[in-house]
C-alpha positions as CSV (number, residue, x, y, z in Angstrom):
1,X,-38.4,57.7,94.3
2,X,-41.5,56.5,92.5
3,X,-39.8,57.0,89.1
4,X,-36.8,55.0,90.3
5,X,-39.0,52.2,91.6
6,X,-40.9,52.2,88.3
7,X,-37.7,51.9,86.3
8,X,-36.5,49.1,88.6
9,X,-39.7,47.1,88.1
10,X,-39.5,47.6,84.3
11,X,-36.0,46.3,84.3
12,X,-37.1,43.2,86.3
13,X,-39.9,42.6,83.8
14,X,-37.6,42.9,80.8
15,X,-35.1,40.5,82.4
16,X,-37.9,38.0,82.9
17,X,-39.0,38.3,79.3
18,X,-35.4,37.6,78.2
19,X,-35.1,34.6,80.4
20,X,-38.4,33.2,79.2
21,X,-37.7,33.7,75.5
22,X,-36.9,30.4,73.8
23,X,-33.3,30.0,72.7
24,X,-32.7,29.6,69.0
25,X,-31.3,26.4,67.6
26,X,-28.6,28.2,65.6
27,X,-28.7,29.2,62.0
28,X,-30.2,27.3,59.1
29,X,-27.3,26.8,56.8
30,X,-29.1,24.8,54.1
31,X,-28.9,27.6,51.5
32,X,-25.5,29.1,52.4
33,X,-22.3,30.1,50.8
34,X,-19.0,30.2,52.8
35,X,-15.8,32.2,53.2
36,X,-12.8,32.2,55.5
37,X,-11.2,35.1,57.4
38,X,-7.6,35.2,58.4
39,X,-5.9,38.2,59.9
40,X,-2.8,39.5,61.7
41,X,-0.5,36.7,60.9
42,X,2.6,38.7,62.0
43,X,5.3,36.3,60.9
44,X,8.4,36.6,63.1
45,X,11.2,34.9,61.1
46,X,13.6,35.2,64.1
47,X,11.6,32.9,66.3
48,X,13.6,29.9,67.5
49,X,13.9,27.8,70.7
50,X,16.9,29.4,72.4
51,X,18.4,28.5,75.8
52,X,18.1,32.2,76.7
53,X,14.3,33.0,76.9
54,X,15.1,36.7,76.1
55,X,16.6,35.6,72.7
56,X,13.7,33.5,71.4
57,X,12.2,36.2,69.2
58,X,12.9,39.9,68.3
59,X,9.1,40.6,68.8
60,X,9.3,40.0,72.6
61,X,11.6,43.1,72.7
62,X,13.9,41.4,75.2
63,X,11.2,40.1,77.6
64,X,11.7,36.4,78.5
65,X,9.5,34.1,76.4
66,X,9.3,31.5,79.2
67,X,6.5,29.5,77.6
68,X,8.1,29.1,74.2
69,X,7.4,25.9,72.3
70,X,7.3,24.7,68.7
71,X,4.2,26.8,67.9
72,X,5.1,30.0,69.6
73,X,4.9,32.0,72.8
74,X,2.4,34.6,74.1
75,X,5.2,37.2,74.1
76,X,6.2,36.5,70.5
77,X,4.7,36.9,67.1
78,X,4.0,33.9,64.9
79,X,6.6,31.4,64.0
80,X,6.1,30.0,60.5
81,X,5.1,26.6,62.1
82,X,2.1,28.3,63.7
83,X,1.0,30.0,60.4
84,X,1.5,26.7,58.5
85,X,-0.6,24.8,61.0
86,X,-3.5,27.3,60.7
87,X,-3.4,27.1,56.9
88,X,-3.1,23.3,56.9
89,X,-6.2,23.1,59.2
90,X,-8.2,25.3,56.9
91,X,-7.1,23.4,53.8
92,X,-8.7,20.2,55.3
93,X,-12.0,22.0,55.6
94,X,-12.2,24.2,52.5
95,X,-15.0,23.4,50.1
96,X,-15.4,24.2,46.4
97,X,-16.6,27.8,45.9
98,X,-15.2,29.0,49.3
99,X,-13.1,32.1,49.2
100,X,-10.8,33.8,51.8
101,X,-10.5,37.3,53.1
102,X,-7.1,38.3,54.5
103,X,-7.2,41.5,56.4
104,X,-3.6,42.4,56.8
105,X,-0.5,42.7,59.1
106,X,2.1,40.3,57.9
107,X,5.4,41.6,59.4
108,X,6.2,41.3,63.1
109,X,6.0,43.8,65.9
110,X,9.6,45.0,66.0
111,X,11.3,48.4,65.9
112,X,11.4,50.1,62.5
113,X,15.2,49.8,62.6
114,X,14.8,46.0,62.4
115,X,12.8,46.2,59.1
116,X,13.0,47.9,55.7
117,X,10.9,48.2,52.6
118,X,12.5,45.2,51.1
119,X,12.0,43.1,54.3
120,X,8.3,44.0,54.4
121,X,7.9,43.0,50.8
122,X,9.8,39.7,51.4
123,X,7.4,38.9,54.3
124,X,4.4,39.7,52.2
125,X,5.8,37.6,49.4
126,X,6.5,34.6,51.7
127,X,3.0,34.6,53.2
128,X,1.3,35.2,49.8
129,X,3.2,32.2,48.4
130,X,2.2,30.0,51.5
131,X,-1.4,30.9,51.1
132,X,-1.3,30.1,47.3
133,X,0.4,26.8,47.9
134,X,-2.2,25.7,50.5
135,X,-5.1,27.0,48.4
136,X,-4.2,27.0,44.7
137,X,-7.8,27.1,43.5
138,X,-9.3,29.5,46.1
139,X,-9.9,33.2,45.5
140,X,-8.3,35.3,48.1
141,X,-9.2,39.0,48.8
142,X,-6.5,40.8,50.9
143,X,-6.6,44.2,52.7
144,X,-3.5,46.1,53.8
145,X,-2.6,46.5,57.5
146,X,-0.7,49.2,59.3
147,X,2.3,46.8,59.6
148,X,2.3,46.1,55.9
149,X,4.4,49.2,55.2
150,X,7.8,50.6,56.2
151,X,8.0,52.5,58.5
152,X,4.9,50.9,59.9
153,X,1.7,53.0,60.0
154,X,3.0,55.6,57.5
155,X,1.1,54.6,54.4
156,X,1.1,57.3,51.7
157,X,-1.6,58.5,49.5
158,X,0.1,57.7,46.2
159,X,1.8,54.8,44.5
160,X,4.9,53.4,46.1
161,X,7.1,50.2,46.2
162,X,4.9,48.3,48.7
163,X,1.6,49.1,47.0
164,X,3.1,48.0,43.6
165,X,4.6,44.9,45.2
166,X,1.3,43.9,46.7
167,X,-0.4,44.4,43.3
168,X,2.2,42.2,41.7
169,X,2.0,39.5,44.4
170,X,-1.8,39.4,44.4
171,X,-2.2,39.5,40.6
172,X,-3.4,35.8,40.6
173,X,-6.4,36.8,42.7
174,X,-7.4,40.2,41.5
175,X,-8.5,41.7,38.2
176,X,-6.8,44.6,36.3
177,X,-9.1,47.4,37.6
178,X,-8.6,46.2,41.2
179,X,-4.9,46.0,40.8
180,X,-4.8,49.5,39.4
181,X,-6.4,51.1,42.5
182,X,-4.5,48.8,44.8
183,X,-1.1,50.0,43.3
184,X,-2.2,53.6,43.5
185,X,-3.9,53.8,47.0
186,X,-4.0,50.4,48.6
187,X,-7.7,49.8,48.0
188,X,-9.8,48.0,45.5
189,X,-13.2,46.5,44.6
190,X,-13.9,43.2,42.9
191,X,-16.9,41.0,42.1
192,X,-16.8,37.7,43.9
193,X,-19.8,36.1,42.2
194,X,-23.0,37.4,40.6
195,X,-24.6,39.8,43.0
196,X,-21.7,39.9,45.6
197,X,-18.8,42.3,45.6
198,X,-15.8,42.6,48.0
199,X,-14.7,46.2,48.7
200,X,-11.3,46.4,50.4
201,X,-10.8,49.7,52.1
202,X,-7.3,51.0,53.1
203,X,-8.2,52.1,56.7
204,X,-4.5,52.9,57.4
205,X,-5.1,56.2,55.5
206,X,-7.4,57.2,58.4
207,X,-5.2,55.7,61.2
208,X,-4.1,58.1,63.9
209,X,-0.3,57.3,63.8
210,X,-0.2,57.8,60.0
211,X,1.6,61.2,59.8
212,X,1.5,61.0,56.0
213,X,-2.2,61.6,55.9
214,X,-2.6,64.0,58.9
215,X,-5.0,66.8,58.3
216,X,-6.2,65.4,55.0
217,X,-10.0,65.3,54.5
218,X,-10.0,62.6,51.8
219,X,-6.6,60.8,51.6
220,X,-6.0,59.3,48.2
221,X,-9.6,60.2,47.2
222,X,-10.7,57.0,48.9
223,X,-14.0,58.5,50.2
224,X,-15.0,59.6,46.7
225,X,-14.0,56.2,45.3
226,X,-15.9,54.3,48.1
227,X,-19.1,56.2,47.6
228,X,-18.9,55.9,43.9
229,X,-18.3,52.1,44.3
230,X,-21.2,51.7,46.7
231,X,-23.5,53.8,44.5
232,X,-22.7,51.7,41.4
233,X,-23.1,48.4,43.4
234,X,-26.6,49.7,44.4
235,X,-27.5,50.5,40.8
236,X,-26.2,47.1,39.7
237,X,-28.3,45.3,42.4
238,X,-25.1,44.0,44.1
239,X,-24.4,43.5,47.8
240,X,-21.0,44.3,49.3
241,X,-18.8,42.7,51.9
242,X,-16.6,45.5,53.2
243,X,-13.2,44.3,54.4
244,X,-10.5,46.4,56.0
245,X,-7.8,46.1,58.7
246,X,-8.6,48.7,61.3
247,X,-12.3,48.6,62.4
248,X,-14.9,51.2,62.7
249,X,-16.1,52.3,66.1
250,X,-14.5,52.5,69.5
251,X,-11.9,50.2,71.0
252,X,-13.6,47.9,73.5
253,X,-10.7,48.2,76.0
254,X,-10.2,52.0,76.1
255,X,-12.6,54.8,76.9
256,X,-13.4,57.2,74.1
257,X,-10.8,55.9,71.7
258,X,-11.8,55.2,68.1
259,X,-9.7,52.7,66.2
260,X,-9.2,55.3,63.4
261,X,-9.2,59.1,63.7
262,X,-12.5,60.2,65.2
263,X,-13.3,62.5,62.3
264,X,-12.8,59.7,59.8
265,X,-14.7,57.3,62.0
266,X,-17.8,59.4,62.0
267,X,-17.6,60.0,58.2
268,X,-17.3,56.3,57.5
269,X,-20.1,55.6,59.9
270,X,-22.2,58.1,58.0
271,X,-21.4,56.4,54.6
272,X,-22.1,52.9,56.0
273,X,-25.5,54.1,57.3
274,X,-26.4,55.7,54.0
275,X,-25.4,52.5,52.1
276,X,-26.5,50.0,54.7
277,X,-28.9,48.5,52.3
278,X,-26.0,47.6,50.0
279,X,-23.4,46.5,52.6
280,X,-24.2,43.0,53.7
281,X,-21.4,42.7,56.3
282,X,-18.2,44.3,57.5
283,X,-15.1,42.4,58.4
284,X,-12.0,43.6,60.3
285,X,-8.8,42.6,62.2
286,X,-6.2,44.7,63.9
287,X,-7.3,44.4,67.6
288,X,-6.2,40.7,67.8
289,X,-9.4,40.1,69.8
290,X,-12.9,38.6,69.0
291,X,-15.7,41.2,69.0
292,X,-18.8,42.0,67.2
293,X,-20.6,45.3,66.6
294,X,-24.0,46.3,65.2
295,X,-24.4,49.7,63.5
296,X,-27.6,51.5,64.4
297,X,-29.2,54.2,62.3
298,X,-30.3,57.6,63.8
299,X,-33.5,56.0,65.0
300,X,-31.6,53.2,66.8
301,X,-32.6,50.6,64.3
302,X,-29.9,48.0,63.5
303,X,-28.7,48.3,59.9
304,X,-25.3,46.6,59.7
305,X,-23.4,43.6,61.2
306,X,-19.7,44.1,61.9
307,X,-17.2,41.4,62.9
308,X,-13.7,41.8,64.2
309,X,-11.7,38.6,63.9
310,X,-9.0,37.6,66.4
311,X,-5.4,37.2,65.2
312,X,-3.3,34.2,64.3
313,X,-0.4,35.8,66.2
314,X,-0.7,35.3,70.0
315,X,1.6,38.2,70.9
316,X,0.8,40.5,73.9
317,X,2.8,43.2,75.5
318,X,4.7,42.2,78.6
319,X,2.4,44.4,80.8
320,X,-0.9,43.4,79.2
321,X,-3.1,41.2,81.4
322,X,-4.2,38.9,78.7
323,X,-3.4,37.8,75.2
324,X,-5.4,35.6,72.7
325,X,-5.1,32.1,71.4
326,X,-4.6,31.9,67.6
327,X,-7.8,31.8,65.6
328,X,-9.2,31.6,62.1
329,X,-12.9,31.9,61.0
330,X,-15.4,30.4,58.7
331,X,-18.5,32.5,57.8
332,X,-21.8,31.4,56.2
333,X,-23.9,33.7,54.1
334,X,-27.3,33.5,52.4
335,X,-26.9,32.9,48.7
336,X,-29.7,35.2,47.7
337,X,-29.5,38.3,49.9
338,X,-25.9,37.6,51.2
339,X,-26.9,38.2,54.9
340,X,-24.5,36.6,57.4
341,X,-26.0,33.5,58.8
342,X,-23.3,32.1,61.1
343,X,-19.6,32.2,62.1
344,X,-17.6,29.2,63.2
345,X,-14.3,30.1,65.0
346,X,-11.4,27.6,65.0
347,X,-8.6,28.1,67.5
348,X,-5.4,26.6,68.8
349,X,-4.8,26.2,72.5
350,X,-1.2,27.4,72.3
351,X,-0.2,26.1,75.7
352,X,-1.6,22.7,75.0
353,X,-0.1,22.6,71.5
354,X,3.4,23.4,72.8
355,X,3.1,20.7,75.5
356,X,1.9,18.0,73.1
357,X,4.2,19.4,70.3
358,X,1.2,19.0,68.0
359,X,-1.2,21.6,66.6
360,X,-4.8,20.4,67.3
361,X,-6.9,23.2,65.9
362,X,-10.5,22.8,67.2
363,X,-13.9,24.5,66.8
364,X,-14.1,27.1,69.6
365,X,-17.7,28.0,69.0
366,X,-20.5,28.5,66.4
367,X,-21.8,31.9,67.1
368,X,-25.5,31.5,66.3
369,X,-25.8,28.4,68.4
370,X,-23.7,29.8,71.2
371,X,-25.9,32.9,71.7
372,X,-29.2,31.3,70.6
373,X,-29.6,33.5,67.5
374,X,-31.4,32.6,64.3
375,X,-28.6,34.2,62.2
376,X,-26.0,37.0,62.4
377,X,-28.0,39.7,60.6
378,X,-28.2,43.2,62.3
379,X,-31.5,42.4,64.1
380,X,-30.0,39.3,65.7
381,X,-26.8,41.1,66.8
382,X,-28.9,43.8,68.3
383,X,-30.7,41.1,70.2
384,X,-27.4,39.9,71.5
385,X,-26.4,43.4,72.6
386,X,-29.7,43.8,74.4
387,X,-29.4,40.5,76.2
388,X,-25.9,41.4,77.4
389,X,-27.1,44.7,78.7
390,X,-30.4,43.6,80.3
391,X,-29.9,40.1,81.7
392,X,-28.9,40.5,85.4
393,X,-26.8,37.3,85.4
394,X,-23.1,37.7,84.6
395,X,-22.7,34.3,82.9
396,X,-23.8,35.5,79.4
397,X,-21.3,38.4,79.4
398,X,-18.6,36.2,81.0
399,X,-18.9,33.8,78.1
400,X,-18.8,36.7,75.6
401,X,-15.6,38.1,77.3
402,X,-14.0,34.6,77.4
403,X,-14.4,34.4,73.6
404,X,-13.0,38.0,73.3
405,X,-9.6,36.5,74.2
406,X,-10.2,33.2,72.4
407,X,-10.1,31.3,75.6
408,X,-6.7,32.6,76.7
409,X,-7.9,32.8,80.3
410,X,-11.4,31.9,81.3
411,X,-11.4,33.7,84.7
412,X,-14.2,36.3,84.6
413,X,-12.6,39.6,85.4
414,X,-14.4,42.2,83.3
415,X,-16.8,44.2,85.5
416,X,-17.7,47.8,86.1
417,X,-15.9,50.1,83.7
418,X,-14.5,47.2,81.7
419,X,-17.9,45.8,81.0
420,X,-19.4,49.3,80.2
421,X,-16.6,49.9,77.6
422,X,-17.2,46.5,76.0
423,X,-21.0,47.0,75.7
424,X,-20.9,50.6,74.7
425,X,-18.5,49.8,71.8
426,X,-20.7,47.0,70.7
427,X,-23.6,49.2,69.5
428,X,-22.5,52.9,69.6
429,X,-20.1,53.6,66.8
430,X,-20.3,57.4,66.4
431,X,-19.1,60.0,68.8
432,X,-22.4,61.3,70.1
433,X,-24.1,58.0,70.9
434,X,-20.9,56.5,72.4
435,X,-20.3,59.5,74.6
436,X,-23.9,59.2,75.9
437,X,-23.4,55.5,76.7
438,X,-20.1,55.7,78.6
439,X,-21.1,58.8,80.6
440,X,-24.5,57.6,81.6
441,X,-24.6,53.8,81.3
442,X,-27.6,53.4,83.5
443,X,-29.6,55.8,81.3
444,X,-28.4,53.8,78.3
445,X,-29.5,50.6,80.0
446,X,-33.0,52.1,80.5
447,X,-32.9,53.3,76.8
448,X,-32.2,49.7,75.7
449,X,-35.0,48.6,78.0
450,X,-37.4,50.9,76.2
451,X,-36.2,49.8,72.8
452,X,-36.3,46.1,73.7
453,X,-38.4,43.9,71.4
454,X,-37.4,40.6,73.0
């Protein structure tokens, strides 16, 4: 009983320290570079306003799209008008020297029988051309998604028509050595500017549903290539932005489920820990939701910042309780050490846009200011994780969870198991630490308390 009382008093003291700590004023962006992040566009060319709501789009799979309007519906993938509105909004804000990362998934969520290799290539081509038309003088660095192949998810370990088509379509953006590995395995590396390299990893090779790579220890030799690339970047005094479609770590809405196969997840976590001094940030899509992670080393020190961007598509399954409003992102990074300083998220209130028949994209939030952080480096993201664990008030976590769905529905409804899964996935990316968190969250809370430097 005395030990329990002692822990309770410690928790109260920590909470008081957190409340008393002065909030930051947001990041200092005076010496920053910028880049944009778009992901999961999922164009549905069949979308149209039909009298029968079950016929609005193939991607609703026969469910009635009762809220359909000129910019889409929450049961459908993106009409072209939605994607064009996102790109048009970005075009008005792009500055010289900005670049774009595009982390995959262009075709819609429809049965494989509705698609083909040629259809997937056609969708990739149409969206590539749209991006080039909107940003003719901007460098774009894509990554392949699990829907960017036919049949979906089944990406092979050797050259094929879709890898070759992607290399041809993205030739204006990528150099010859990047195009060579892209056409062979769907991954590449390219220097963005002096001291900064983008490494695009084909995470679909490690994705659970990919039967083409099942039981392979190093599909397409990508692990060997990745370690060689990071090692050379280190020797050349370069920093790396690692981009990919499927994120590291555990899905924040499912217990004990890694986004990629668990054995590959732990291997990539190990690589990222060993080269955390080289990797300045990691950027993903795939989940369609807004979340952040911080990679801890074996001493629980924060060493890497990871960001999962929400989708442009608003689609949800008919039985899912929530979807997401469409979103795109702008990141700011330090020009010398390339640490991430801030992220500004722009979104479209889809319901409002359909009612007004006008796409008014707005700033949803600036992350550093919203959470009172000086920047978005690993230490700062760990501070955010600590505050969400330790502060007794629910308001801070409710604000985080509302952003998780890009303001789709602001009613707080993530408590108990839901909250534990969200918070455990935020800081525990490998099997052992995550298992300890979800099986004994109170102990993990006390562990955070002991580690708290706030």
